[in-house]
C-alpha positions as CSV (number, residue, x, y, z in Angstrom):
1,M,-0.2,51.5,-227.5
2,E,-3.6,50.2,-227.1
3,W,-4.4,48.4,-223.9
4,P,-6.4,45.4,-224.6
5,G,-8.3,45.5,-221.4
6,D,-11.2,47.5,-223.0
7,R,-11.6,45.7,-226.3
8,S,-14.7,43.7,-225.4
9,M,-16.5,47.0,-224.4
10,R,-16.4,47.9,-228.0
11,T,-17.7,44.9,-229.5
12,G,-21.4,45.7,-229.2
13,G,-24.2,43.2,-228.6
14,C,-21.8,40.0,-228.9
15,T,-20.7,40.5,-225.3
16,C,-23.9,39.2,-224.0
17,C,-24.4,36.2,-226.1
18,C,-20.9,35.0,-226.6
19,T,-19.7,32.7,-223.6
20,R,-15.9,33.6,-224.1
21,Q,-16.5,37.3,-224.2
22,T,-18.9,37.1,-221.3
23,L,-16.3,35.4,-219.3
24,Q,-13.6,38.0,-220.4
25,K,-16.1,40.7,-219.3
26,K,-16.4,39.3,-215.8
27,L,-12.6,38.3,-215.7
28,P,-11.0,41.2,-217.5
29,F,-7.3,39.7,-217.0
30,L,-8.4,37.1,-219.6
31,R,-8.2,39.9,-222.3
32,W,-4.6,40.9,-221.5
33,L,-2.9,37.9,-220.3
34,P,-2.7,36.0,-223.4
35,L,-1.0,39.1,-225.1
36,Y,1.5,39.6,-222.1
37,N,5.1,40.0,-223.3
38,L,8.7,40.9,-221.9
39,H,8.2,44.6,-222.6
40,W,5.0,44.8,-220.7
41,L,6.8,42.8,-217.8
42,Q,9.7,45.3,-217.5
43,L,7.3,48.4,-217.4
44,D,4.9,46.6,-214.9
45,F,8.0,45.6,-212.8
46,I,9.2,49.2,-212.5
47,S,5.7,50.6,-211.9
48,G,4.9,48.2,-209.2
49,L,8.2,48.7,-207.5
50,T,7.7,52.4,-207.5
51,V,4.2,52.3,-206.2
52,G,5.3,49.8,-203.5
53,L,7.9,52.2,-202.2
54,T,5.1,54.7,-201.9
55,V,2.4,52.7,-200.4
56,V,4.1,51.4,-197.4
57,P,4.9,54.8,-195.7
58,Q,1.5,56.2,-196.9
59,A,-0.3,53.1,-195.4
60,L,1.5,53.8,-192.0
61,A,0.4,57.5,-192.2
62,Y,-3.2,56.8,-193.3
63,A,-3.6,54.3,-190.5
64,E,-2.9,57.3,-188.2
65,V,-5.7,59.3,-189.8
66,A,-8.1,56.4,-189.3
67,G,-7.3,56.5,-185.6
68,L,-5.9,52.7,-186.0
69,P,-2.7,51.0,-185.1
70,V,-0.1,51.6,-188.0
71,Q,0.0,47.9,-188.9
72,F,-3.8,48.1,-190.1
73,G,-2.7,50.5,-192.9
74,L,-0.4,47.7,-194.2
75,Y,-3.1,45.0,-193.7
76,S,-5.4,47.0,-196.0
77,S,-2.7,47.7,-198.6
78,F,-2.0,44.4,-200.4
79,M,-5.4,42.5,-201.1
80,G,-6.5,45.3,-203.4
81,C,-3.2,44.8,-205.5
82,F,-4.1,41.2,-206.1
83,I,-7.9,41.3,-206.5
84,Y,-7.7,44.2,-209.0
85,C,-5.5,42.4,-211.1
86,I,-8.1,39.9,-211.7
87,F,-11.3,41.9,-211.7
88,G,-10.2,45.6,-212.5
89,T,-10.8,47.1,-216.0
90,S,-8.2,50.0,-215.6
91,K,-4.6,49.4,-216.2
92,D,-3.7,52.3,-213.9
93,V,-5.8,52.1,-210.7
94,T,-4.3,51.0,-207.4
95,L,-6.5,50.1,-204.5
96,G,-5.5,50.7,-200.9
97,P,-5.9,53.1,-198.0
98,T,-6.6,56.8,-198.8
99,A,-6.6,59.9,-196.9
100,I,-10.4,60.5,-197.4
101,M,-11.6,57.0,-196.7
102,S,-9.3,56.7,-193.4
103,L,-11.0,60.1,-192.4
104,L,-14.3,58.6,-192.6
105,V,-13.4,55.4,-190.9
106,A,-12.1,57.4,-188.1
107,I,-15.5,59.2,-188.0
108,Y,-17.5,56.2,-188.1
109,T,-15.5,53.9,-185.9
110,S,-13.7,56.1,-183.4
111,G,-10.4,54.0,-183.5
112,D,-12.3,50.8,-182.8
113,T,-10.4,48.1,-184.8
114,S,-13.4,45.6,-184.6
115,L,-15.8,48.3,-186.0
116,A,-13.3,49.1,-188.8
117,I,-12.9,45.5,-190.0
118,L,-16.7,45.1,-189.7
119,L,-17.1,48.2,-191.8
120,A,-14.8,46.8,-194.4
121,F,-16.9,43.5,-194.5
122,L,-20.3,45.1,-194.8
123,S,-19.0,47.7,-197.3
124,G,-17.7,44.9,-199.4
125,C,-21.1,43.1,-199.4
126,I,-22.9,46.5,-200.4
127,Q,-20.6,47.2,-203.1
128,L,-20.7,43.6,-204.6
129,A,-24.6,43.9,-204.5
130,M,-24.5,47.3,-206.3
131,G,-22.1,45.8,-208.9
132,L,-24.1,42.6,-209.5
133,L,-27.4,44.7,-209.7
134,N,-25.7,47.1,-212.2
135,F,-26.1,50.2,-209.8
136,G,-23.1,51.9,-211.2
137,F,-25.5,54.6,-212.7
138,L,-26.1,56.0,-209.2
139,L,-22.8,57.6,-209.2
140,D,-23.7,59.7,-212.2
141,F,-26.0,61.8,-209.8
142,I,-23.0,63.1,-207.9
143,S,-21.8,66.2,-209.8
144,Y,-18.3,67.2,-210.5
145,P,-18.6,70.5,-208.4
146,V,-19.6,68.3,-205.3
147,I,-16.7,66.0,-205.9
148,K,-14.2,68.8,-206.0
149,A,-15.7,70.7,-203.0
150,F,-15.6,67.4,-201.0
151,T,-12.0,66.6,-201.9
152,S,-10.9,70.2,-201.1
153,A,-12.6,70.2,-197.8
154,A,-11.4,66.8,-196.9
155,A,-7.7,68.0,-197.8
156,V,-8.2,70.9,-195.4
157,T,-9.6,68.6,-192.6
158,I,-7.1,66.0,-193.0
159,G,-4.1,68.1,-193.3
160,F,-5.2,70.1,-190.2
161,S,-5.7,66.9,-188.2
162,Q,-2.1,66.1,-188.8
163,V,-0.9,69.3,-187.1
164,K,-1.1,67.9,-183.6
165,N,1.3,65.2,-184.6
166,L,3.5,67.6,-186.4
167,L,3.7,69.8,-183.1
168,G,3.7,66.9,-180.7
169,L,0.2,68.1,-179.1
170,K,-2.1,65.8,-177.3
171,D,-5.7,65.5,-176.4
172,I,-6.9,67.3,-179.6
173,P,-10.6,66.7,-180.2
174,R,-11.7,65.1,-183.7
175,Q,-14.3,67.6,-184.7
176,F,-12.7,70.2,-187.0
177,I,-13.8,73.4,-185.4
178,L,-13.0,72.2,-181.8
179,Q,-9.8,70.9,-183.4
180,V,-8.7,74.1,-184.9
181,Y,-9.5,75.9,-181.5
182,Q,-7.8,73.5,-179.3
183,T,-4.6,73.4,-181.6
184,F,-4.0,77.1,-181.5
185,R,-5.0,77.0,-177.6
186,Q,-2.1,74.6,-177.0
187,L,0.6,76.1,-179.3
188,P,2.6,77.0,-176.3
189,D,2.9,73.3,-175.5
190,T,4.6,72.6,-178.8
191,R,7.4,70.0,-178.5
192,L,10.5,71.5,-180.5
193,G,11.8,68.2,-181.5
194,D,8.6,67.1,-183.3
195,A,8.0,70.6,-185.0
196,L,11.5,70.5,-186.3
197,M,11.4,67.1,-187.5
198,G,7.9,67.6,-189.1
199,L,9.0,70.9,-190.8
200,L,12.2,69.5,-192.0
201,C,10.4,66.4,-193.5
202,I,7.9,68.7,-195.4
203,V,10.8,70.9,-196.7
204,F,12.5,67.7,-197.9
205,L,9.3,66.2,-199.4
206,V,8.3,69.5,-201.3
207,A,12.1,70.0,-202.6
208,L,12.1,66.3,-203.8
209,K,8.7,66.9,-205.6
210,W,10.1,70.1,-207.2
211,M,13.1,68.1,-208.4
212,K,11.0,65.5,-210.0
213,D,8.7,68.0,-211.6
214,H,11.7,69.9,-213.1
215,S,14.1,67.4,-213.8
216,P,15.4,67.4,-217.4
217,K,14.3,64.7,-219.7
218,T,16.9,62.0,-221.1
219,Y,17.4,62.0,-224.7
220,R,19.5,59.9,-227.2
221,G,23.3,60.8,-227.4
222,V,23.7,61.4,-223.6
223,T,26.5,59.8,-221.6
224,V,26.0,56.8,-219.5
225,W,27.0,58.7,-216.4
226,Y,24.2,61.3,-217.2
227,R,21.7,58.6,-217.6
228,L,22.9,57.0,-214.2
229,C,22.5,60.4,-212.4
230,H,19.1,60.8,-214.0
231,L,18.1,57.5,-212.8
232,I,19.3,58.0,-209.3
233,V,17.6,61.4,-209.0
234,W,14.3,59.9,-210.6
235,V,14.3,57.0,-207.9
236,M,14.9,59.4,-205.0
237,T,12.2,61.8,-205.9
238,T,9.7,59.1,-206.8
239,A,10.3,57.1,-203.6
240,R,10.5,60.5,-201.7
241,N,8.0,59.3,-199.0
242,A,9.9,56.1,-198.2
243,L,13.2,57.9,-198.3
244,V,11.9,60.7,-195.8
245,V,10.5,58.1,-193.5
246,V,13.5,56.0,-193.3
247,A,15.8,58.9,-192.7
248,A,13.4,60.2,-189.8
249,G,13.6,56.7,-188.4
250,L,17.4,56.5,-188.6
251,V,17.4,60.1,-186.7
252,A,15.0,58.9,-184.1
253,Y,17.1,55.7,-183.6
254,S,20.3,57.7,-183.1
255,F,18.9,59.7,-180.5
256,Q,17.4,56.4,-178.8
257,V,21.1,55.0,-178.9
258,M,22.3,58.3,-177.0
259,G,19.7,58.0,-174.5
260,L,17.5,60.8,-175.6
261,Q,14.2,60.8,-177.4
262,P,12.9,64.3,-178.4
263,F,10.2,62.9,-180.9
264,I,6.9,61.1,-180.3
265,L,7.4,57.6,-181.9
266,T,4.9,55.3,-183.7
267,G,5.7,52.7,-181.1
268,K,5.4,49.0,-180.8
269,T,3.4,47.5,-183.7
270,A,2.2,44.0,-184.0
271,E,4.7,41.7,-185.8
272,G,3.9,39.3,-188.8
273,L,1.2,38.8,-191.3
274,P,-2.5,39.0,-190.1
275,Q,-4.3,35.9,-189.4
276,F,-7.2,34.8,-191.6
277,Q,-10.3,35.0,-189.6
278,I,-14.0,35.8,-189.8
279,P,-14.7,39.6,-189.3
280,P,-15.9,40.3,-185.8
281,F,-19.7,40.1,-185.8
282,Y,-19.6,40.8,-182.0
283,E,-17.1,42.5,-179.7
284,T,-16.4,41.7,-176.0
285,T,-15.5,44.6,-173.8
286,A,-15.0,45.1,-170.1
287,N,-18.7,46.2,-169.9
288,G,-19.9,43.0,-171.6
289,T,-20.7,41.6,-175.0
290,V,-21.4,44.2,-178.0
291,T,-23.9,42.4,-180.3
292,F,-23.7,42.7,-184.1
293,R,-27.0,44.8,-184.1
294,N,-25.3,47.2,-181.7
295,M,-22.1,47.4,-183.7
296,V,-24.2,48.2,-186.9
297,Q,-26.1,51.0,-184.9
298,E,-22.7,52.4,-183.7
299,I,-21.5,52.6,-187.4
300,G,-24.9,54.3,-188.3
301,P,-24.9,56.4,-191.5
302,G,-21.4,55.1,-192.4
303,L,-22.8,51.9,-193.7
304,L,-24.2,54.2,-196.6
305,I,-21.5,56.9,-196.8
306,I,-18.4,54.8,-196.8
307,P,-19.5,52.2,-199.7
308,L,-20.8,55.1,-201.8
309,M,-17.7,57.2,-201.1
310,G,-15.3,54.2,-201.8
311,L,-17.1,53.6,-205.1
312,L,-17.2,57.4,-206.0
313,E,-13.5,57.9,-205.4
314,S,-12.4,54.7,-207.2
315,V,-14.6,55.1,-210.3
316,A,-13.9,58.8,-210.7
317,I,-10.0,58.1,-210.5
318,A,-10.6,55.1,-213.1
319,R,-12.6,57.4,-215.5
320,A,-10.1,60.1,-215.3
321,F,-7.2,58.0,-216.2
322,A,-9.1,55.9,-218.8
323,S,-9.8,59.4,-220.6
324,Q,-6.3,60.4,-220.3
325,N,-4.8,57.1,-221.8
326,N,-7.5,56.6,-224.3
327,Y,-9.3,53.3,-223.0
328,R,-12.7,52.6,-221.4
329,I,-13.8,51.1,-218.1
330,D,-16.8,49.1,-216.9
331,T,-18.3,50.9,-214.0
332,N,-20.3,47.9,-212.5
333,Q,-17.1,45.8,-213.1
334,E,-15.2,48.3,-211.0
335,L,-17.9,48.2,-208.3
336,L,-17.2,44.2,-208.3
337,A,-13.4,44.7,-208.0
338,I,-13.6,47.2,-205.2
339,G,-16.5,45.1,-203.4
340,F,-14.4,41.8,-203.6
341,T,-11.4,43.8,-202.2
342,N,-13.2,45.0,-199.1
343,F,-15.0,41.7,-198.6
344,L,-12.0,39.6,-198.7
345,A,-9.5,41.9,-197.1
346,S,-11.9,42.1,-194.0
347,F,-10.9,38.5,-193.2
348,L,-7.3,39.8,-193.0
349,S,-8.0,42.6,-190.6
350,A,-8.4,45.5,-193.1
351,Y,-10.5,48.5,-193.0
352,P,-12.3,49.9,-196.1
353,V,-10.1,50.9,-199.1
354,T,-10.7,52.5,-202.4
355,G,-8.7,53.7,-205.4
356,S,-5.8,56.3,-204.6
357,F,-5.4,59.2,-206.8
358,G,-1.8,59.8,-206.0
359,R,-0.6,56.3,-206.3
360,T,-2.7,55.9,-209.6
361,A,-1.1,58.9,-211.0
362,L,2.4,57.5,-210.2
363,N,1.5,54.2,-211.7
364,S,0.4,55.7,-214.7
365,Q,3.4,58.2,-215.1
366,T,5.9,55.2,-214.7
367,G,4.3,53.6,-217.8
368,V,2.3,50.7,-216.4
369,C,0.9,48.4,-219.0
370,T,-1.4,46.1,-217.2
371,P,-2.9,45.6,-213.7
372,A,-0.1,43.1,-213.1
373,G,2.1,45.8,-211.9
374,G,0.1,45.6,-208.6
375,I,1.3,42.0,-207.9
376,L,4.8,43.5,-207.1
377,T,3.3,46.3,-204.9
378,G,1.3,43.8,-203.0
379,L,4.3,41.4,-202.5
380,L,6.3,44.5,-201.1
381,V,3.6,45.3,-198.7
382,L,3.6,41.6,-197.6
383,L,7.3,41.8,-197.1
384,S,7.0,44.9,-195.1
385,V,4.4,43.3,-192.8
386,G,6.2,40.2,-192.4
387,Y,9.8,41.5,-191.7
388,L,9.9,45.1,-191.2
389,T,7.4,46.0,-188.6
390,P,9.5,46.0,-185.6
391,L,11.6,48.7,-187.4
392,F,8.5,50.8,-187.5
393,Y,8.9,51.5,-183.7
394,Y,11.3,54.4,-184.4
395,I,9.3,56.3,-187.1
396,P,8.4,59.6,-185.6
397,K,4.8,60.6,-185.9
398,A,5.7,64.0,-187.1
399,A,7.3,62.4,-190.1
400,L,4.2,60.3,-191.0
401,A,2.2,63.7,-190.5
402,A,4.4,65.4,-193.0
403,V,3.9,62.7,-195.5
404,I,0.0,63.0,-195.0
405,I,0.0,67.0,-195.3
406,C,2.2,66.7,-198.6
407,A,0.0,64.0,-199.9
408,V,-3.4,65.8,-199.4
409,A,-2.1,69.2,-200.3
410,P,-2.5,68.8,-203.9
411,M,-6.2,67.8,-203.4
412,F,-7.1,71.5,-202.3
413,D,-8.1,73.2,-205.5
414,L,-10.4,76.2,-205.4
415,S,-9.5,77.3,-209.0
416,I,-12.8,75.5,-210.1
417,C,-14.7,78.4,-208.6
418,R,-13.6,80.7,-211.4
419,S,-14.6,78.1,-214.1
420,L,-18.1,77.7,-212.4
421,W,-18.6,81.4,-212.4
422,K,-17.9,81.9,-216.0
423,V,-19.8,78.7,-217.0
424,K,-22.8,78.4,-214.7
425,R,-23.0,80.4,-211.6
426,L,-25.8,78.2,-210.2
427,D,-23.4,75.2,-209.8
428,L,-21.5,77.2,-207.1
429,L,-24.2,76.5,-204.9
430,P,-23.8,72.7,-204.4
431,F,-19.9,73.5,-204.4
432,L,-20.1,76.0,-201.5
433,A,-22.6,73.8,-199.7
434,T,-20.5,70.8,-199.7
435,F,-17.3,72.7,-199.0
436,L,-18.7,74.5,-195.9
437,F,-20.7,71.7,-194.5
438,S,-17.9,69.4,-194.6
439,F,-16.3,71.4,-192.0
440,W,-19.1,70.7,-189.7
441,E,-19.1,67.0,-190.4
442,I,-17.5,65.6,-193.5
443,Q,-20.7,63.4,-194.3
444,Y,-23.0,66.4,-194.0
445,G,-21.0,68.1,-196.7
446,I,-21.4,65.3,-199.1
447,L,-25.5,65.2,-198.2
448,A,-25.7,68.9,-198.6
449,G,-24.1,69.1,-202.0
450,V,-26.0,66.1,-203.4
451,L,-29.4,67.6,-202.1
452,V,-28.7,71.0,-203.5
453,S,-27.7,69.4,-206.7
454,M,-31.0,67.5,-206.8
455,V,-32.9,70.6,-206.2
456,I,-31.0,72.3,-209.1
457,L,-31.7,69.3,-211.3
458,C,-35.3,68.9,-210.4
459,Y,-36.4,72.6,-210.6
460,P,-36.7,72.7,-214.4
461,V,-39.0,69.6,-214.0
462,A,-41.1,71.4,-211.5
463,R,-41.1,74.6,-213.4
464,P,-40.7,73.9,-217.2
465,Q,-40.5,76.6,-219.7
466,I,-43.8,77.5,-221.3
467,K,-43.9,79.9,-224.2
468,V,-47.0,82.0,-224.9
469,S,-48.3,83.1,-228.3
470,D,-51.2,85.2,-229.0
471,T,-51.1,85.9,-232.6
472,S,-54.4,84.6,-233.7
473,G,-55.5,82.9,-230.4
474,L,-54.1,82.0,-227.2
475,V,-51.5,79.1,-227.5
476,L,-49.4,77.9,-224.7
477,L,-46.2,75.7,-225.7
478,P,-44.5,73.6,-223.1
479,M,-41.0,73.3,-224.0
480,S,-40.2,69.9,-222.3
481,G,-41.9,67.0,-220.9
482,L,-44.6,67.3,-218.1
483,N,-44.4,65.2,-214.8
484,F,-46.2,65.5,-211.7
485,P,-44.3,68.3,-210.1
486,A,-45.2,70.5,-213.0
487,T,-49.0,70.1,-212.6
488,E,-49.7,73.0,-210.4
489,F,-47.4,75.2,-212.3
490,L,-49.2,74.4,-215.7
491,R,-52.6,75.0,-214.1
492,E,-51.4,78.4,-212.6
493,V,-50.1,79.6,-216.0
494,V,-53.3,78.5,-217.9
495,Y,-55.3,80.2,-215.2
496,E,-53.4,83.3,-215.3
497,R,-53.5,83.5,-219.2
498,A,-57.0,82.3,-219.9
499,L,-59.3,82.3,-217.1
500,T,-58.5,85.1,-214.7
501,V,-58.4,87.7,-217.7
502,S,-61.6,89.7,-218.8
503,P,-63.1,88.2,-220.6
504,P,-61.9,84.6,-220.2
505,R,-60.5,83.0,-223.2
506,S,-60.2,79.7,-224.9
507,V,-56.7,78.2,-225.1
508,T,-54.7,75.7,-227.2
509,L,-52.0,73.5,-225.6
510,D,-49.3,72.9,-228.2
511,F,-47.6,69.6,-227.0
512,S,-45.2,69.5,-230.0
513,H,-42.1,69.6,-227.6
514,V,-43.7,67.1,-225.0
515,T,-42.6,63.6,-225.1
516,M,-43.9,62.4,-221.8
517,L,-46.8,62.7,-219.3
518,D,-47.8,60.9,-216.1
519,Y,-51.1,60.2,-214.4
520,T,-50.9,63.3,-212.3
521,V,-50.5,65.7,-215.2
522,V,-53.4,63.8,-217.2
523,N,-55.6,64.2,-214.1
524,G,-54.7,67.9,-213.9
525,L,-55.5,68.4,-217.5
526,H,-59.0,66.8,-217.0
527,D,-59.8,69.2,-214.3
528,L,-58.8,72.1,-216.4
529,I,-61.0,70.9,-219.4
530,L,-64.0,70.6,-217.1
531,E,-63.2,74.2,-215.8
532,F,-63.1,75.8,-219.3
533,K,-66.3,73.7,-220.1
534,S,-68.1,75.1,-217.1
535,Q,-67.4,78.6,-218.5
536,G,-68.4,77.9,-221.9
537,L,-64.9,77.8,-223.2
538,S,-62.7,75.2,-224.8
539,M,-59.1,73.9,-224.2
540,N,-57.7,72.3,-227.2
541,F,-54.6,70.2,-227.9
542,C,-52.3,70.0,-230.8
543,G,-49.0,68.5,-231.9
544,L,-49.6,65.4,-229.7
545,Q,-47.3,62.6,-230.3
546,P,-49.1,59.3,-231.0
547,S,-48.0,57.7,-227.7
548,L,-49.5,60.6,-225.9
549,L,-52.7,61.0,-227.9
550,Q,-53.2,57.2,-227.3
551,M,-52.6,57.7,-223.5
552,L,-55.2,60.8,-223.4
553,R,-57.6,58.8,-225.2
554,A,-57.3,55.7,-222.9
555,T,-58.2,57.9,-220.0
556,N,-61.6,58.9,-221.7
557,L,-61.2,62.7,-220.9
558,K,-64.6,64.3,-221.4
559,G,-64.5,67.2,-223.8
560,F,-61.0,66.4,-225.0
561,Q,-60.5,68.2,-228.2
562,T,-57.3,67.8,-230.4
563,L,-56.1,69.4,-233.7
564,G,-55.5,66.7,-236.2
565,T,-52.3,66.6,-238.4
566,T,-54.2,68.2,-241.3
567,G,-55.2,71.1,-239.2
568,N,-58.8,69.9,-238.5
569,L,-60.2,70.3,-234.8
570,Y,-61.5,67.0,-233.3
571,Q,-63.6,66.2,-230.2
572,E,-63.7,62.7,-228.4
573,D,-67.2,61.6,-228.0
574,P,-68.1,59.3,-225.1
575,E,-67.7,56.2,-227.3
576,G,-64.0,57.3,-228.1
577,S,-64.6,58.2,-231.8
578,T,-63.7,61.5,-233.2
579,Q,-66.0,64.0,-234.6
580,P,-64.9,66.9,-236.8
581,L,-65.8,70.4,-235.1
582,L,-63.9,72.9,-237.2
583,H,-61.8,72.9,-240.4
584,S,-58.8,74.9,-241.4
585,V,-57.8,75.8,-238.0
586,T,-54.4,77.5,-237.8
587,R,-52.2,78.7,-235.0
588,T,-49.1,80.7,-235.4
589,L,-46.4,80.2,-232.7
590,S,-43.7,82.8,-232.0
């Protein structure tokens, strides 16, 4: 079944000139809403309910990763469900807290709720600006090896950060290396109750996932009882996070009734829906008032890293599922959707959110037809915030840690290294740079990977391939465009082949494959022409594109000589006219 959400992106130039299609492009829900039917409603209802049962326990757990009170995970989980329904171009994507975004928030806010809310507001503004300015193409400069290395390193970092909750340890630092050291150092202080609870939760989560992956399919002709059993198993395995968290909470409550408590509990959480209020542009502390400027300085590089990583994660997920389900997305429209979500959610005490891979995969697998499935998900989250927060007191932190560890485990994938080794070994450099530096600080891993990728990308520009032919005269053939980083390299090759040999030789530059030049290259060519002329030699040009020929003539190069299309050699005189110097000149290139 074709999802109508991507039709206007296939209509070509009409989108810009037709008011109706322009409106549909900016408000994608106008494309699928008129076609909505009962069958879509049934599938969207099932998907929304399923994702809702998953997002609530994950939101509580991810708030722990962000270093914030657990209710902030729920505050951040419902706005994206409603906003994306209006502005999103993917039927599968769900916006909300994620493991990676929560980790970044913890790094740049250090558990300060005011900074986290302000960061959501500023991230939304930056993402909206990028979407309005059509800056979605910037995400194309982050390569796939960098993304995979970052997610794998983040999975290790996030997973290990939950070991302290899994074992009931305290006073563990945030920095990964120190975290590993202190965790192993404090192993003798492990709380038996938390360790048993955490390990049992992991075992149950893994077992339920295995059941989901290996449960037999239903087919026509099976009995009603078989179908009913299959449905029960499917619900239990799909909502396994909620099931395990509820069971752990009941166990903790039972111990509480008996006057015992072997677990570290989540504790008291704020009750009711968050108030709609302006994000905090200043903060009052015991030491005085922290100004907006100081708050921004405290966030620091997070103002760049978090918006970009939010966009990268969400757009990468949207593209993956659009390719899998055979439809297209609009990258800039996705930027607007996530930007509006973070901007508006900050007025309801949310921290930055992005697309969730796990919940998006679940949404797709349950057969969602439109983004309307997110409406039910958002309503379930609001119901939890409004009425269930007192019950969160009894949830053991070890159970939430187990949910996080099982959620991020599939993100760790080093199998790409084998493929990179077979396809292009040089791509292992940005992968390894990102992966290793991420254990120092996660943001340094991203920057290191992007910088290494840029070096690899720019190297052929600075060192273009130049073929040399000496069949009936020295001919140098650049195999690509020439830009300013290649100026010195081109000069060195010409010097080595023509001017440093004995005796010095004239040379012809064949620009058949050159489609672009810049002023720095032209200036370098002018210096070479003068150098050849001073030694009584010539540097000729052939194969010039008309635009390049016009560019070189416009610079009034003295001594500029070019081979015409008929094979005649021409020289530019000071007045700009061409005078034939030599007839029937031929060059053979290997």
